[in-house]
C-alpha positions as CSV (number, residue, x, y, z in Angstrom):
1,M,-17.6,30.7,5.5
2,V,-16.7,27.0,5.2
3,V,-13.7,27.9,3.0
4,R,-12.5,30.5,5.6
5,L,-12.8,28.0,8.4
6,L,-10.9,25.3,6.5
7,K,-8.2,27.9,5.7
8,R,-7.7,28.4,9.4
9,L,-7.5,24.6,10.1
10,C,-5.4,23.3,7.1
11,A,-1.6,23.3,6.6
12,P,0.0,26.3,4.9
13,V,0.9,24.0,1.9
14,R,-2.9,24.0,1.1
15,D,-3.2,27.8,0.9
16,E,-3.1,27.8,-2.9
17,L,-6.0,25.3,-3.1
18,V,-8.0,27.3,-0.5
19,E,-7.4,30.5,-2.5
20,T,-8.6,28.8,-5.7
21,L,-11.8,27.6,-3.8
22,S,-12.4,31.1,-2.5
23,N,-12.7,32.4,-6.1
24,E,-14.7,29.4,-7.4
25,K,-18.1,30.4,-8.7
26,D,-19.4,27.0,-9.9
27,V,-21.2,25.3,-7.0
28,V,-20.4,21.8,-8.2
29,E,-16.7,22.5,-8.6
30,L,-16.7,24.2,-5.2
31,F,-18.1,21.2,-3.5
32,K,-15.7,18.9,-5.3
33,G,-12.8,21.1,-4.3
34,L,-14.0,21.2,-0.7
35,F,-14.1,17.4,-0.5
36,E,-10.6,17.3,-2.0
37,L,-9.3,19.8,0.5
38,V,-10.8,17.8,3.4
39,E,-9.2,14.6,2.2
40,H,-5.8,16.4,2.0
41,M,-6.3,17.7,5.5
42,R,-7.1,14.3,6.8
43,V,-3.9,12.9,5.3
44,D,-1.9,15.9,6.6
45,M,-3.2,15.5,10.1
46,A,-2.5,11.7,10.1
47,N,1.1,12.3,8.7
48,F,1.7,15.0,11.4
49,A,0.5,12.7,14.2
50,V,2.7,9.9,12.9
51,R,5.8,12.1,12.7
52,Q,5.2,13.4,16.2
53,N,4.9,9.9,17.7
54,R,7.0,7.9,15.3
55,G,9.6,6.9,18.0
56,T,6.9,5.7,20.4
57,I,4.9,3.9,17.7
58,E,8.0,2.1,16.4
59,S,9.2,1.0,19.9
60,Y,5.8,-0.4,20.9
61,S,5.2,-1.9,17.5
62,E,8.5,-3.8,17.6
63,Q,7.8,-5.0,21.1
64,I,4.2,-6.2,20.3
65,E,5.3,-7.9,17.1
66,R,8.1,-9.8,18.9
67,E,5.7,-10.9,21.7
68,E,3.1,-12.1,19.2
69,F,5.8,-14.0,17.2
70,M,7.1,-15.6,20.4
71,K,3.6,-16.8,21.1
72,V,3.6,-18.5,17.7
73,L,6.9,-20.1,18.5
74,S,5.7,-21.3,21.9
75,I,2.7,-23.0,20.3
76,D,4.8,-24.6,17.6
77,K,7.9,-25.9,19.6
78,G,9.4,-27.4,16.5
79,M,9.2,-24.4,14.3
80,D,12.4,-23.1,12.8
81,P,11.8,-19.6,11.4
82,L,14.9,-19.8,9.1
83,S,13.8,-23.0,7.4
84,V,11.3,-23.7,4.6
85,N,9.5,-27.0,4.8
86,L,8.3,-28.1,1.4
87,S,6.1,-30.8,2.8
88,P,2.4,-29.9,3.5
89,P,2.3,-27.6,6.6
90,S,0.8,-29.0,9.8
91,D,1.8,-26.7,12.6
92,A,1.2,-23.2,13.9
93,S,3.1,-21.6,11.0
94,N,0.9,-23.1,8.4
95,A,0.1,-20.0,6.4
96,T,3.7,-18.6,6.5
97,K,5.2,-21.9,5.3
98,E,2.5,-22.2,2.6
99,W,3.3,-18.7,1.3
100,L,7.1,-19.3,1.4
101,K,6.6,-22.7,-0.3
102,R,4.7,-21.0,-3.1
103,M,7.4,-18.3,-3.5
104,L,10.2,-20.9,-3.4
105,T,8.4,-23.1,-5.9
106,D,7.9,-20.2,-8.3
107,F,11.5,-19.2,-8.0
108,L,12.8,-22.7,-8.7
109,S,10.5,-23.0,-11.7
110,K,11.8,-19.8,-13.2
111,T,15.4,-20.7,-12.6
112,A,15.1,-24.3,-13.7
113,S,16.9,-23.6,-16.9
114,Q,20.0,-22.4,-15.1
115,S,22.6,-24.7,-13.6
116,P,21.2,-26.9,-10.8
117,R,21.9,-25.5,-7.3
118,K,22.2,-27.5,-4.1
119,E,21.5,-24.5,-1.9
120,L,20.1,-20.9,-2.1
121,S,22.5,-18.0,-2.2
122,R,21.9,-14.8,-0.2
123,A,20.8,-13.1,-3.4
124,D,18.3,-15.9,-4.1
125,V,16.8,-15.6,-0.6
126,T,16.5,-11.8,-1.0
127,E,14.7,-12.2,-4.4
128,I,12.3,-14.8,-2.9
129,L,11.5,-12.4,0.1
130,I,11.0,-9.5,-2.3
131,N,8.6,-11.6,-4.4
132,F,6.8,-12.6,-1.1
133,Y,6.3,-9.0,-0.1
134,I,5.1,-7.9,-3.6
135,T,2.7,-10.8,-3.7
136,L,1.2,-9.8,-0.4
137,L,0.6,-6.3,-1.8
138,E,-0.6,-7.3,-5.3
139,S,-2.6,-10.5,-5.0
140,H,-3.8,-11.1,-1.4
141,R,-7.6,-11.4,-1.1
142,V,-9.9,-11.4,1.8
143,G,-10.5,-15.0,2.9
144,E,-7.0,-16.1,2.0
145,T,-5.0,-17.0,5.1
146,F,-2.5,-14.3,6.0
147,P,1.0,-15.2,7.1
148,E,1.1,-15.5,10.9
149,T,4.3,-13.5,11.1
150,F,2.5,-10.5,9.4
151,K,-0.8,-10.9,11.2
152,L,-0.4,-7.6,13.2
153,D,0.2,-5.7,10.0
154,E,-2.6,-7.3,7.9
155,H,-4.8,-4.3,7.7
156,R,-1.8,-2.0,6.9
157,V,-0.6,-4.4,4.2
158,L,-4.0,-4.6,2.7
159,G,-4.3,-0.8,2.8
160,L,-0.9,-0.4,1.0
161,G,-2.1,-3.0,-1.6
162,E,-5.2,-0.8,-2.3
163,K,-3.0,2.3,-2.7
164,L,-0.7,0.4,-5.0
165,L,-3.6,-0.7,-7.2
166,Q,-5.0,2.9,-7.1
167,L,-1.6,4.2,-8.2
168,I,-1.4,1.7,-11.1
169,L,-4.9,2.5,-12.3
170,T,-4.4,6.2,-12.0
171,T,-1.1,6.0,-13.9
172,A,-2.6,3.8,-16.6
173,A,-5.7,6.0,-17.0
174,G,-3.5,9.1,-17.2
175,F,-1.3,7.7,-19.9
176,I,-4.3,6.5,-22.0
177,A,-6.3,9.7,-21.6
178,S,-3.2,11.9,-22.3
179,N,-2.5,9.9,-25.4
180,H,-6.0,10.4,-26.7
181,A,-6.2,14.0,-25.7
182,G,-3.1,14.9,-27.7
183,K,0.1,16.9,-27.0
184,E,-1.5,20.4,-27.2
185,V,-4.1,19.6,-24.5
186,C,-1.7,17.9,-22.2
187,E,1.1,20.4,-22.3
188,G,-0.9,23.6,-22.8
189,T,-3.1,23.2,-19.7
190,D,-3.2,21.6,-16.3
191,F,-5.0,18.7,-17.9
192,K,-2.9,16.0,-16.2
193,V,-3.2,17.5,-12.8
194,K,-7.0,17.8,-13.0
195,L,-7.3,14.3,-14.5
196,K,-5.2,12.8,-11.7
197,T,-7.3,14.6,-9.1
198,E,-10.6,13.4,-10.7
199,I,-9.4,9.8,-11.0
200,I,-8.2,9.7,-7.4
201,L,-11.5,11.1,-6.2
202,I,-13.4,8.4,-8.1
203,L,-11.1,5.6,-6.9
204,N,-11.4,6.7,-3.3
205,D,-15.1,5.7,-3.4
206,V,-14.4,2.2,-4.8
207,E,-14.9,-0.8,-2.6
208,W,-11.8,-2.8,-3.2
209,R,-12.6,-5.8,-1.1
């Protein structure tokens, strides 16, 4: 009955999974499959809602982010968003400057062996910003001050960081398990698909922070 109800509610792309659940006799596997299907449905519904309202969301998001950033600028009259002050920060953009200072220091230390430069090129600035974004995803921890200019997106960035870590762990575990299982097991069955599904289900219950 539950499977029939979910079949009426889920997207057509999930019909194959529903059909598999309809023929599943093992109660444990059935419940695991139901939880997996519900999780897929939740993601499908969220993606559909975002696609339907993407234009509205983006327009309001840009407006709100600009208003909040202008509030920061109004508090810190002397702030120049295009400059990076290497001296200890002491204004409303403390965290942003501290993060950029760290990225710039790391970049300069890595390129110290190259010819001395009096100014940064466009490519250098791009690389620093890329490292900045990657660091936000990979190494930010709760309690650490978040850059003011990204404050509105803090929860979204932290969520993406968790998904990135989940992807890394799933991929690593998949490679290791496949290597130990052997070629015949990996290529002769749907071993990799089942393994990925099991790992993701386990990691979804992990408290990352």
